N, C-alpha and C positions, 0 to 999 in steps of 0.2 A: 474243481476246475474253474476257476473264477466263476462260480456257479457253474460249471463245466467249461467256461469259455476263457477264463481270465488270464490265461497264461499266454498272452500274445508274444510270439517269438520274434526276435530280430531276424530278418532275412540273412544278414551277414552272420557267419559262423565265428564264434569265439575260439581262439586258440590259446590254451593255457600252457605255461612253461613247466610241464611235468617231466620233460625229457632232458637227458644230457645234451649239451650244445654240440657235442662231438659225435652224435649218433652216426654210425657208419652205414653206407648203402650196402645191402646184402641181397642175395637172390632167393632167400627162403627164410621161414620163421625159425626162431630159436626158442626152446622151452627150458625152463629151469624151475625147480620146485613146483611143478605143475602149472606154471603160468607162461603164456607167451611173453617174450621179453622185448623191450623197446629198442630194436636194432634197425628199424627203418627211419629214415629222415622224414619227419612229418611235413616238411616243407617241399619235399621232392615228390610231387603228386601230379596225377593227371585228373583234370576236371572236365566233366561232360554235362551238358544240359539236353534233355530229351522229353518226349511225351509218349507215355505208354498207353496203348489202346485198351480200353476196358469194355467188356461185352455187356454194357448196360447203357440205357439212354435216359438218365435221370432227369434231364431237362426237357425231354420229349420233343427234340428238334429233328428227329428222324435219323440221327447219326450217333454212332458209338461215342461215349465220353472219352476224354483223354486226360491222363494224370501227369501233371508236370513233375519231373523228377530230376534231381541233380546227383551226380556221382563224384565222389572224391576217392581216388584209389592210389596205392603206392606206384611209383613209376616202374618198379620192377615188374609190374604186370604187363608192361610194354615189351618185356624181354622174355615172356612166356610163363611167368609165375601166375598161378591161379590162386585166388584168395577167397575166403568167406566174407560175408557182408553183415555189418551192423546197420539195420534199416530203421529209420525214424520217419513216421508219417504224421502230419499234423494239419488241422484246419487253421492254425494260428500263425503260420510263417509270414503271412501278409497282413497281420494285425486284425483289427475288427472295426465294426461300425458303431455309431451311437444308436442305441436301441432303447425302447421303453419296456420296463417290466410290468406285469399285471398288477392291478390294485388288489391288495389282500384284505383291505378293510371292508369286507362284504359279509352278508348273511350266509349261513349255510343253506343247503338245499335239502328238500324233503320230497318224497314221491307225492304226486298229485293223484288222489284216490279216484278222480273222475276218469282219467285216461292213462294213468301209469307213467306219464312223462314227468320230468323234473322241472320245477319252476324256479326261476331266479327270484330272490328276495330283494335284490338291489342290482344296479348296473355294475358291470365289471369293466371299470375304466382302466386306462393305462397311466402309469406314472413314469417319470424319467428315472432311469437307473444310473448309478455311479459306475462307470466303466473303466476305472483305473486299472491298467494291465499289471499283472504280477509277473515277476521274472520266472523263467523256467530254465532248466539246466541241460537240456538235450545237447545244444551246440557245444558245450564246454568239453564234451568227451571226444571231439573229433581228433585232435592231435594225439590223445592217449591211444585210441584204437589204431590210427594209421601207423603209429610207431611200432605197433605189435603185429603189423601185417594184415590187418583187416581193411577192407574197403568200407567207407561210410556212405550210405545212400539216404537222401532226403526226398520226400514227396509231399505235394500239397493235396489235401483232400478235395474230393469233388466239390465244385462250386466255389473254391477258394483260390485266390491268387491267379496263377496262370493255368490252372486246370479248368476244364469245362465241366458240364454237369451241374448239379445242385446239391447243396448241403441238406441232409435229411435227418440229422441228429440220431445216428446209431442204427439206421435200418439196413436192409440187405444191400442196397445199392452202394452205400458208403463202405460197407465191408468189402464188397467186390472191388471197388475202386482202390482200396488199400491192398487187397490181396494180389491184384494183377501185377504189381511190381515184383512180388515174389515169383510169380509165373514168368515174368520177363527174365529175371535172373537165372531161371532154370530152362530158358529156351522155349517156353510154352506160350508166350505172348509177344506181339510185335510192338516196335517203338520207332519213332522218327525223330530226326533232329529238327532244328528250326527251319532248315532249308528243304525239309521233306525227305531226306535220305534215310533209308532203313539203318537201324543201329542195333547191334546185338551185344550181349554181355559175355563175350568169349573169354574174358579174363576171370569170370566168376566160377567158383566150385559149385555154385548153386545153394550151398549151405548158408542159411540166413537166420539171423537173430534179430528180433524186434524189441525195442525198448522205448520208454517215454514216460512222462509224468502227466497225470490227469487225463484229459481227452486223448493226449498223445500216448498214454498208457492203456487207455480203453481200447484203442484200435488194435493193438497186439492181441488182446483178449478176443476181439471180434474175429480177426483173421485166423487165429489159432482154432477157433470153434468151427471153422470150415474144414479142418483137417488137411489143408493144402500141403502138398509134398514140397520139401525143400526148406520149410520153416522148421528149424531144428530146436530153437529155444526162444523164449520170450521173457522179458523182464518188465511186467506191468507195475508201475509205481503210482499209488493213489488212484487206482483205476476202477472204473465202473464194470460190474458184471451183469447188471440188469438196469435198464434206464427207468423202469417203473419204480424201482427202489431208490432211485435218485430224486425223482420229482413227486413221488407218492409214498404213502405208508399205510398199507391195508385199507385203502379207500380214502384216506386223508390226503388232501392236497397239501404238500409240504415243500419247503424250500431248502436248497443247499445253504449251509451256514453263511450268514451275512449277505445273502442274495435273495431276500424276500421277493416273491413275485416272479422269479425267473421260471421258465418252462421250456419245453422242447422247441416251440416256435421262436422264442426270444433268442435262444442259442443259435438256431439256424440263421436268423436275421443277422446276428452278430458276426458270424464267420463268413457270411455271403459277401466275399470280396472279389469275385471275378469281375472282369471289365463290363460285361453285359449286366446292367443293373435292373433289367425288366424280366428276363426270361424265367427266373426262379420265383417270382412273386406268387404265381398261382400254386406252386408246390408248397411254399411256406404257409400260404393261406390254408391249404388242406391240413397241414400239420396243426395249425392253430385250432381248427375245427375238430380234428380226430383225437387230439390229446385229451379232450374231455376234462375241463376244469370244473365241470358241474357235479358229476357223481364221484369222480376220483376212482372209478372202477378200473380193474385190470381188463383190458380189451385186446382185440387183435392188433391194434396199433402198438400197444406195449409188448405184446407177445413177440412181434417181429424184432423187437429191440432187446430181447432177453437172451443173452448168450448162455445162460444156464441150460437152456433147452438142448444145446448142442455140445455139452461138455464131453460127451462120449467120443466126439470126433477129434478132440485135442490129442495131438501126438507130440507137440513141442514140449521140451522140458521147461517148467515154469518156475522162475524165481520171483515170487510175489512179495511186494514191498508196500508197507502202509504205515501211516502215522497213527498212533494210538489216540491222538487228540485231533484227528482230522474231522471237523464238523462239516466239511464240504462234501467230499466223497467219503461217506461214513464207513466204519469198520464192517458194517453189514456186507459190503461188496467183497472184500477180501476173504471174510470168514466163509461165506457160502461158496465162493469160487474155489478156495483152497480145499475146503472139506470135500467138495465134489470131485476135484482132481485126485485127491487121495483115494477115493472110492473106486475110480476107474483105472488106477494104477499108473498115472502119468508121473514121470520124474518131477519132484517138487522140492521146494525149499521156501521158507518164509522169513522175511526181515520185518520186525516191528520196532518202530522208534518212538520216542516221546514227543516229537514235534507234531505239527499239523499237516497241512496240505503241501508237502515239499518232498524233495529228493534227499535221501540219506547222504549223498555226496557233500551236502552242506554241513553235515553233522560229524561224520567219521570218515573222512576222505580216504585215508590210507587203507584201512581194513575193508571199507566198502568197495573200493576199486579193486582190491585184491580178490574179494569174493566174486565181483562182477567179471573180472578177467578170467578167473578160474572156471566160472560157469560157461563162458563162451569158449575158453580154451578146450574144454572137454566136448562141448556139444557142437561147436562150429569147426574147430581145427581137428577134432577127433583124437586129441591127445588125452589119454585116460589119466586122470589125476586123483580119482577117488572122491571127488566132491559129492557124488551121489551116495557115498557110504558114511558121510559125516553127519553130525546132528542136523536135523531138518529145520530147526528154529533158532534164530538169533534175535534176542529181545533186549531192548534198552530199558532198564529199570528206572524208577522215579528219581533215583539219585544220579542218573545219567551213566551209570556203569552198564556194561554189556554182558550178557550171559548166553551161552549156547545150551540148548535143551534138545531132547530127543525129538520132540515134535510140538505142535500147537493145535488145539489147546493143550495145556500142560498135562503130561501123564499124571494119573491119579486124581483128575478132576471128576466130580460127580455132582448131580443136581441135588440141591437142598432147598426145601420149601420152608420159608419163615412166615409166621403169622402176625396179624395185627391185633393190638389191644387198644382200648378206647383212649381218647384224648387228642385226636388228630388235628383239631383246629389250633391247638397249641403244640403239644408233642406227645403223641401216643407211643405205645411200645411196639417193638419189632423183635420177635423172638420165636421160641419153639412152640409155645402154647397159643391157641386161638383165643381171641376175645369175643365179645358178643355185643350186639346192638347195631344200630345204623347211624352213620355219621354223614354229614352233608357239607357240601361246598357250593358256592355260587361263582360262576365263571366271570372273570373280568379280564378280557383280552388286552386291555390297555396297560396291564402290569406285566413286567418280565418275570420269567420263572425265577431268576436270581433274586429279584427284589422280594418275591413271595417267600422264598426259602429263608431269607435273612430276617423276616419278621418273627417276633416271639410268638405271635398268634395272628391268625387271619381267617376271615370267613371265605377266602378265595382259594384255599388249598388245605389239604390234609397231609400231615407229616407224622411218620412213625420211625422211631430210632431204637437201635440196639443199646445195650449197656456198653460202656467203654471197653474196647477190646483189651484182653489181658496180654495178648501178643499179636503179632501181625497175622492178617488173614488175607489170602490171595484169591481173587476171582479171575477165571480164565475161560473166556468163551461167551456163550449166549445166555442172557437172562430173559425171563418171561414173567409178566404180571398177570395173574389169574384173578379177575375181578368179578364180583357179583354186584351189579350196579343198576340203578334206575335213573331215569331222566324225567324232568318235568316238561320237557319240550321234545318234539319229534326229531330233533337234530342237535348234536353237540360234539365238540372235539373231546378226545380223551388223551391226556398226556401223562406219562409216568417218568419219574427221575430217580436215579440212585445218587446219593449225595454223601460225601465224606465230610463229617463235622469234627474239626480239630478241637482239642481241649480248650483253646482260647475262644471258641465259638465261631471261628471263621469257617466258611463252607466252600466246597468245591463240587461242582456237578461232574460226577464221574461219567455218566452216560444217560441217555434218555430214549424214550420210545413214544410213538403216537399211533393212533388208530381212529377210524371212523366206526362207531358202534353199529352203524347201518350195514357195515361189511363184516359183521361178527361171524357170519357163517363161512364166507370165503371172499377173497378180494375182488372177484369178478361179478359179485352179486350184491345189489343194494336191497336190503330187507327193511321194511318200515319199522319204526320204533313206536310203541304205544306208551305215552307218558304214564308214569307211575308204576309200570311193570318192571320187575327185575329181570336182568339178562346176564348170562355168563359171557364175558368179553375178555379175550386174551390179548394182551398187548406185548408184541415182541419188542424187546429192549436192545438197542444197538450193542453188539458184542464188544468186549473190551478185555484187557488184561491189566489188572490193577491190584496193588497191595495196600490194604487198609492197615495203617500203622498202629502199634500198641497205643492205647489211650484215646484213640479216635472212635467215633460212633459211625455206624453205617445207617443212613436214613433212606426210607422209601417215601417219596412225595408224589401225591396225586394232584394234578391240576386239570383244568379243561383245555382252554386255548393256550398255546405257547407263542408268545408275542413274536419271537424271532424266527419261528419255523412254520406255524400253521396259519390257516386263514383266521381272520380276527373279527368275529361277529360282535354285535353290540353286547355289553355286559348283561348278565341276568339269568342265563341258563343255570338250572339247579341240578346237581348230581348227588345221588344218595348211595353210599357204599355199605354193603352188608359185611361187617367185619368177620363174622363166623365162617363165611364162605369165600373169603378172599385170601390169597397167598401170593408170595413172591418167590419164584424159583430162581436160585442163584447157582452159577457154576463154581463151586468151591473146591480148591485144591486141597485134597485130604478129606473131602466130603463131611459127613456128620461128625466124625471124630474131631476134625479141625474146628467145627462150630462149637461143640461142647467144651473144647479146651480154650476157646477164645472169647465167646460171647454168651 
């Protein structure tokens, strides 16, 4: 999300020429091959601006907040046609502010034995962040949907643009502010025009689908988790499912890719674009305090921003979309959200592509739009086209070809534990049999993970590689590093990486994981570390779907601080790894049989 924020939208809507110039005006939808057809003139529309009343007072001014909303609907709705709605809500429609990120060149924190509090080892200053906005693709869909008989509705999140209230980075007020538009479309909430006149959505069937990218895709997850009636489908693209997992990792304070030092308060400041520049400052100050960059623990602050808690409430059909190389909103979010939806029986489908933090419309426009249209045709128009009976997963492979599969992770995947053998400061082994001994590394947060991986040997990392693969080996889903590890200091970062090493020596970081070993028992509890004592520390590695090609080696790499993602203490912390009691659990398609045949 430009660390969650970075997709500042233009207020003006882009209209792309996807339709025949001779589109005829009609009084109802037309369906062919399971898709709503482009039979409405996308330029013959009715536009309305209004404010929907939300039953929250996030700015604490004693009045209900109001959500600024714009409606674009086919003119046929003026002649009695009722249509479903594609709804996009965003904190970015009015751009963003210059903000400062937190300084990450700080020492880590340890419990003070005298009173249990956590002490700072150095000041947490602020540094200027680069806020170049990234393009987002929500507006490009307007003409496409209007031509097929949908209305398109836009809304500005609380505290942004013309909405009142305050931005609160994912909490319940923000969710209610986004949900209330669905309520208005179903006659359950009131709205006014700029002149104060009441306005109703008499033209709406009430059936609503939400979609968006990044923060704009996170809000559909949030609203769906309330179980609101009328929300029939969502398409979350590169979306967050738990804000803790966006800014933290099992107690470690981490960053979205390329946005070191961003946090919930920084994002709230960035999107705070309403005209009143003072009223939300106390609320944002509370966010800065409550997010706790000291311990990194999972707290009530983060629990209120965890949509996984309410996944059982979801009734909307979910088409989840994510980039396999998204280092901003990592694959953790879609994997845990999608897995939970399957367990509770929600209609589901997943699209995984080889790009990063983006919309698949930029990659495979024709097939993507067809899938999107068929999803909304079934769940918004109610025209049964069988999309719910088709393969649940569409995945773009490394060679940019696309495959449809029964579901994701790939059927036939099972966990395989590989063991380490000595030599990690240069290149140890990764295979079936465990090695013995203790190997050590010294943290140096001034060096990037990529630079450490590419060194033939280094005191600052441990690396273990398989033999060259005899044939391709596919990983699909979650990996976990099970470490037996000791520290010479009471605080240290722990980072693990899975790396693809090509025959020519070139390396590629497949995925990574971080943790704070003080949170080894659970993410909401800081437990002191005694230097020199060995602990069992599990490190969740960001899920992925990756094919290791024949001739390539799979490497497991252990470092301490990750320059681009974790806090960066001064160099020197020592880590000791017990090889005999350490393993890496991988989600291998074909399980042990595939491993025996490959490496």
